[in-house]
N, C-alpha and C positions, 0 to 999 in steps of 0.2 A: 538876602543872599547867604548870610551866616546866621544860624540859630545857636543860641547859647542858653543852656539850662544847667541848673545846679540842684542836685538832690543827693542826699546821703553822703555828703562830703566829696561827691564826684561832679566835676564840671564836664558837660558834653558839648563839644563844638561840632556842628553839622554843616557841611557844605550843602546849600539848599538852593540851587539854581538849576533845577532838574532839566528844563527844556534845553539848556546849553551844556548838559553833562557836567554841571557844577564848575564850569570854566570861571576863572577869576578875573575880575576887573580891579582897577585901583580902589574902587569903593569896597569891594570884597576884601582886598588885602588890608585896608584900614579897619574894617569891622573885625576881621580875624585877629589882627594885631592887638586891638583893644580888648578882645576877649581873652587873649593869652595874658595880657598884663592885668586884667581884672582877676583872673584865676590866681596869678602869682601873688597879688595883693590881698586876696580874700583868705583870712585865717580859717574859714570854714571849708575851703577847698583843699583836699589832700591829693587828689589825682585828677588828671585831665585826659579825656578821651576825645579823639577826633575820628569822624566818620563822614560818609556821604549819603545824601538822600537819593532814592531811585537806584538806577543800575550803574551809576558811576561814583567813584570815590572823589576824584577831582581831575578834570581834563586839562589842567594847567592854566596858563594865562590865556585870556581871550585874545586871539591873534589880531582881531580888529583894532585893539588898542595899540598894537605895535606900530600901526600907521601914523600914530601921533608922535612917534619918536624919530622921524626921519632927520630932523635937524637938532637933535638933543646933544647937549654938551656932555661928554663922558664924566667929567668931574661933578657937574651938577646932578647928573642922573644917579651917580654913586653916593650921593649925600643922603643919609637916612631922613634928614629933615625935609627933603624935597619929595620923597617917594615912599609910600607905605609898602610897596613891593620890596624895597630895600630894608626898611625899618622892621618889617615882620621877621627878618632873619635875626635881628638883634633881640626881638621879643622872644623868639624861640631859644636863643642862647641864654637869655636871662631867666628862663623858667627853671626853677629849682625843684619843682614837683614832678612826679612821674608823668610822662606823656605817652599814652598808648594809642596806637592807630588801629582802627578796624577797617581794613581795606576791603570794601564790599564789591568793588567793580574796577573799572579801568582807572589807572593812576598814570597821568602823563605829565611830563615837564615838572612844573612846581609840585604837582601831586606825587611825583616820584621822588624828587630831591627832598621834599618835606619829610619823607619817611626816614631819611638818614639822621634827622634830629630827634626821632622818637626813641624812647627807651625800650619799648616793646612794640612789635608789629605783628598783628594777627591778620591773616589774609584768607579770603574766601577761595574755595577751590577753583572758581571760575574767573577770578580776578587776574589782571595782568598789570605790569609796571613798565612803562616806556620812558626812555631817556632820549628824546627826539632831536636833540640840539643841533647836531651836525647836519641832519636832514633839513633843518630850517635855516642853516647858514649862520647860526649863533653859537654861543658857548654855554656850558652848564653853569648853574647859579646855586645860590644858597650855601656856598662852601663845599659843594658836592665833589669837586675835583680832589679835595683833600679828604673829606669824610668817606667817600666811597673807596679811595685807595687805602685808607686806614682800615676799613672794614673788610675788604676782600683781597687786598694786595694790588700792586700797580698793574700787573698783567691783566687781571680780570677787569679792573677799573678802565683800563685803556680799551679793552675789547668792547665793553658796554657803552662807554661814553663816546669814543671815536666812531663806533659803529652804529650809534643811535639804536641800540638793541631794545627789544621788548622781552621782559622776563616773565615766565609763568610763575604761578604760585609755588610749584615744585622747585623751580630754579631759585626763587627767592629764599626758600627754606634751605636748599642745599648750599647756598652761598653765605648763609648766616645772616641774611638781611631780613628774615622773618623768624619768629619764634614758634609759630604754629599755623597749620592750615586747617580751616574749619569749613564745614558746609555753610553755604550762603545763609540759609534760614536759621542757622544756629550761631552765626558769627557774633552779632551784637550781644546776645545773652552770654556767650563765653567771655567776651571782652569785659562785660560789666561784672562778671564773676571775679575775674582777675583784678579789676579795679577795686572792687569791694575788699578783696584780700589785702591789697596794698593800703587802702584807706584805713584799714583797721590797725595798721602799724603805727609806731611813733613817728609823727610828722617830722620832728627834729632829726631823728635818726635817718629817716628816708632821704631828707634833703641833704644832710651831711654826706651820706653815702653816694648820692648822685653827684655832688660836687667833686668827690674824689674820683668817681668813674669818668667824669668829663674833663679832668685835668689833662693838660698836654703831656706827651711822653717826656719822661725825665729819668735820670739815673735812679735805679731801684732804692738805694739808700735814702735818697731825698723823699721818695714816696713813703717809705716805711716811717720816717720821722714825722712826716705830715699826718699820716694815719694816727700815730700815737698822740700827736698834739690834739687832733680832733677827738680822739677817744677820751683824752683827759677832759676836754670841754664837755663832752656828753656825760662823763661820770659825775660832773659837778651839777648837772641839770636836776632840778627838783623831781621831775617825773621819773627819772632814772633811779635816783636814790629812793624814792617812794616805792618803786617796783621792787628794788632789792630788799627793802625792809619787809615788804609783804612776803617775798620769797623766803627770807630767813625765818620769819615768824611761822610760816607754814612748815618749814623744815624742822624747826624746834618742836612744833606741835606733834609732828609725826614721830619724832624721837621719844617724846613723852608718852605717846600712845603705843610705844613698842614697835614702831614701824621701821626702826633702823635709822642710821645716819643719812642714807642716800635714798 
């Protein structure tokens, strides 16, 4: 149901249940959760890419499984220890490495709210993103009621979530929910190009920067002080000091060769 591959410091997670439009079951949630945690723990993985096989990105949860929840206790259901569908949200929040989505087709339900946890979303021209929750008589999940409102404002979030709206690729881009629209046959290559760019950066710097980006809203002075604390930590890192020494050495060499100070 979930394919996991690692190459060139990039982990690729692929929804691969093509006959069901990559709809997710509890088994699929468990597999994807484990992939996310493997990527987080693997020092050789610098970037994670998520995409779908076939014509769908992810059609959300398999509705047939909802029939098993007719008598579920709410507190039991909301316990991550009891449900991979809940625990996967925490695996997403724990991931400190860049998460890039390649939305190749329809993204529905979980497939839509998952995108709000991604650092970069690239979407195919023919793809669409549907938040179907009120049409199904349920509520949005994965923290989407907060994440979507933070991303697009309360008015747009209410329109989308209360109205069970479907967004086109153009609308996703216009709302700032996607960074780029790409032709379907070029999508994965474009995403892997971006992934390789990020994978070539300092992993420590990337992870620290993502942690700052993901911090809750706070008074600006608090954020400024935290940035400088983390900057100090990075300045102490061997890789950073090594890079600075190389830079200074090259600069001095240019000066000696008559290239000027800068």
